[in-house]
VMD Tcl script that draws the C-alpha trace (Angstrom):
set ca {
  {21.08 -13.99 8.25}
  {17.25 -13.88 9.07}
  {18.29 -11.33 11.55}
  {19.63 -9.21 9.16}
  {16.88 -9.51 7.03}
  {14.35 -8.87 9.32}
  {16.30 -5.44 10.18}
  {16.61 -4.37 6.50}
  {12.89 -5.19 6.17}
  {12.05 -2.89 9.13}
  {14.53 -0.45 8.93}
  {14.96 0.23 5.22}
  {12.24 -1.36 2.74}
  {9.56 -0.11 5.43}
  {10.27 3.36 5.70}
  {11.22 3.85 2.04}
  {7.82 2.59 1.35}
  {6.26 5.02 3.66}
  {8.40 8.02 2.16}
  {6.98 7.06 -1.42}
  {3.52 7.28 -0.28}
  {4.21 10.81 0.91}
  {5.70 11.61 -2.41}
  {2.91 10.37 -4.39}
  {0.45 12.20 -1.90}
  {2.52 15.51 -2.88}
  {2.38 14.86 -6.39}
  {-1.44 14.46 -6.28}
  {-1.59 17.43 -4.30}
  {0.39 19.54 -7.09}
  {-1.57 17.91 -9.71}
  {-4.84 19.32 -8.30}
  {-6.71 16.30 -7.82}
  {-9.41 18.16 -6.26}
  {-10.04 20.05 -9.65}
  {-9.65 17.43 -12.05}
  {-10.23 13.43 -11.24}
  {-11.62 14.28 -7.88}
  {-13.08 12.22 -4.96}
  {-13.19 8.84 -7.31}
  {-9.32 8.83 -7.78}
  {-8.75 9.60 -3.65}
  {-11.13 6.52 -2.90}
  {-9.01 4.57 -5.30}
  {-5.87 5.55 -3.20}
  {-7.81 5.00 0.02}
  {-8.75 1.57 -0.96}
  {-4.85 0.48 -1.83}
  {-3.97 2.01 1.61}
  {-6.52 -0.67 3.07}
  {-5.40 -3.38 0.70}
  {-1.30 -2.82 2.04}
  {-2.73 -2.05 5.28}
  {-4.17 -5.28 6.04}
  {-1.01 -7.29 5.49}
  {1.28 -4.95 7.29}
  {-1.06 -5.40 10.38}
  {-0.94 -9.24 9.94}
  {2.67 -9.00 9.76}
  {3.15 -6.68 12.77}
  {0.86 -8.63 15.19}
  {0.17 -12.29 13.68}
  {2.28 -15.21 13.98}
  {3.59 -15.17 10.26}
  {2.34 -18.71 8.57}
  {0.98 -20.15 5.42}
  {-2.35 -18.56 6.10}
  {-0.74 -14.90 6.59}
  {1.86 -15.43 3.49}
  {-0.95 -16.53 1.29}
  {-3.03 -13.18 2.51}
  {0.03 -10.87 1.87}
  {0.91 -12.31 -1.81}
  {-3.08 -12.08 -2.58}
  {-2.96 -8.45 -1.00}
  {-0.36 -7.77 -3.10}
  {-1.95 -8.80 -6.57}
  {-5.06 -7.39 -5.40}
  {-2.99 -3.91 -4.66}
  {-1.48 -4.03 -8.26}
  {-5.03 -4.80 -10.04}
  {-6.09 -1.59 -8.11}
  {-3.11 0.31 -9.32}
  {-3.77 -0.59 -12.99}
  {-7.16 0.88 -12.30}
  {-5.90 3.78 -10.50}
  {-3.43 4.89 -13.26}
  {-5.95 4.09 -15.88}
  {-8.63 6.29 -14.40}
  {-6.11 9.23 -13.78}
  {-4.56 9.58 -16.98}
  {-7.65 10.45 -18.79}
  {-8.67 12.99 -16.38}
  {-5.28 14.72 -15.30}
  {-1.50 14.78 -16.51}
  {0.26 11.96 -14.54}
  {3.71 13.29 -14.92}
  {7.14 11.05 -15.09}
  {8.08 12.12 -11.61}
  {4.63 10.49 -10.25}
  {4.97 7.33 -12.40}
  {8.56 7.05 -11.12}
  {7.14 7.15 -7.44}
  {4.46 4.92 -8.62}
  {7.08 2.17 -9.91}
  {8.31 2.59 -5.64}
  {5.05 1.91 -4.54}
  {4.78 -1.36 -6.81}
  {8.01 -2.70 -6.14}
  {8.42 -1.90 -2.58}
  {5.08 -4.00 -1.73}
  {6.75 -6.82 -3.93}
  {10.11 -6.76 -1.95}
  {8.01 -6.53 1.61}
  {6.18 -9.88 0.57}
  {9.40 -11.52 -0.82}
  {11.62 -10.77 2.18}
  {8.74 -12.11 4.32}
  {8.44 -15.18 1.82}
  {12.10 -15.88 2.63}
  {12.10 -15.38 6.37}
  {9.60 -17.77 6.59}
  {10.26 -20.13 3.87}
  {9.03 -23.49 5.46}
  {5.53 -22.02 5.54}
  {5.67 -20.78 2.14}
  {6.89 -23.90 0.84}
  {3.89 -25.73 2.79}
  {1.23 -23.80 0.70}
  {2.54 -25.82 -2.13}
  {2.73 -29.35 -0.43}
  {6.49 -29.09 -0.27}
  {8.84 -28.59 2.90}
  {8.77 -30.69 6.10}
  {6.13 -28.69 7.60}
  {2.55 -28.79 7.59}
  {0.64 -25.53 6.50}
  {-0.55 -23.75 9.44}
  {-4.05 -21.97 8.76}
  {-4.40 -20.77 12.32}
  {-5.04 -17.05 13.38}
  {-2.87 -16.21 16.49}
  {-0.55 -13.62 18.12}
  {3.27 -13.44 17.31}
  {4.83 -15.73 19.44}
  {8.15 -13.34 19.64}
  {6.70 -10.13 19.44}
  {8.50 -7.12 17.38}
  {10.03 -4.62 19.56}
  {7.03 -2.68 21.32}
  {8.85 0.84 20.23}
  {8.85 -0.66 16.61}
  {5.58 -1.26 16.65}
  {4.36 2.19 17.99}
  {6.86 4.01 15.76}
  {5.35 2.39 12.73}
  {2.07 2.84 13.80}
  {2.31 6.46 14.38}
  {4.34 6.69 11.14}
  {1.15 5.38 9.09}
  {-1.12 7.18 10.67}
  {0.85 10.55 10.27}
  {2.35 9.92 7.08}
  {-0.28 7.96 5.43}
  {-3.68 8.11 6.98}
  {-3.68 11.61 7.61}
  {-2.46 12.67 3.98}
  {-4.89 10.80 2.23}
  {-7.80 11.51 4.43}
  {-6.90 15.12 3.90}
  {-6.67 14.43 0.10}
  {-10.06 12.73 0.13}
  {-11.95 15.91 1.93}
  {-10.15 18.32 -0.16}
  {-11.43 16.52 -3.30}
  {-15.00 16.18 -1.98}
  {-14.84 20.18 -1.28}
  {-13.46 20.71 -4.73}
  {-16.19 18.83 -6.04}
  {-18.86 20.73 -4.41}
  {-17.20 23.92 -5.78}
  {-16.34 23.35 -9.17}
  {-18.55 20.17 -10.39}
  {-15.56 18.04 -11.14}
  {-17.95 15.39 -12.54}
  {-19.01 17.72 -15.36}
  {-15.73 18.98 -15.86}
  {-14.60 14.97 -16.12}
  {-17.20 14.43 -18.76}
  {-15.96 17.58 -20.81}
  {-12.19 16.41 -20.92}
  {-12.98 12.97 -21.47}
  {-14.71 13.40 -24.50}
  {-12.47 13.65 -28.02}
}
mol new
graphics top color blue
foreach p $ca { graphics top sphere $p radius 0.5 }
foreach p [lrange $ca 0 end-1] q [lrange $ca 1 end] { graphics top cylinder $p $q radius 0.2 }
display resetview
């Protein structure tokens, strides 16, 4: 059962999560955030990538124990708070369409599903965080005892670069250029006033 759950996480949840990230980038591009919410919104998007990137890298390369699970759970909640900040900021400066809001729901639930799957796959260490179960909580940092398949790690790292890092870096550069050309900050002040 653990093998099936691991495969589901690796080959369904993670690719769907990447696809939702690309779809959200497309929505930002269509909304022209370089002309309204500007680089600040784009920086929030980059922050959210970093918040989820750290636990993803930990899950790929480190032995999943109490420390890594704690990192994943904490990162999920920090990401959720940042997502609220992102939408709160965006809706005062541009139209956030129902389709974009629906994509956001995927970007919130897929990390929850991924973290939940990791908890189930490593239940004894999760229970140990609360002093339950037969194992002691392991807070050591060490490489995976049984590494993930090399082809999967290479594919995922490439996909993250191509479908997440490059598009959102492009978005950030585009918003910086848009700010210098059109004075987004002054447009934001005007739009935010009643």
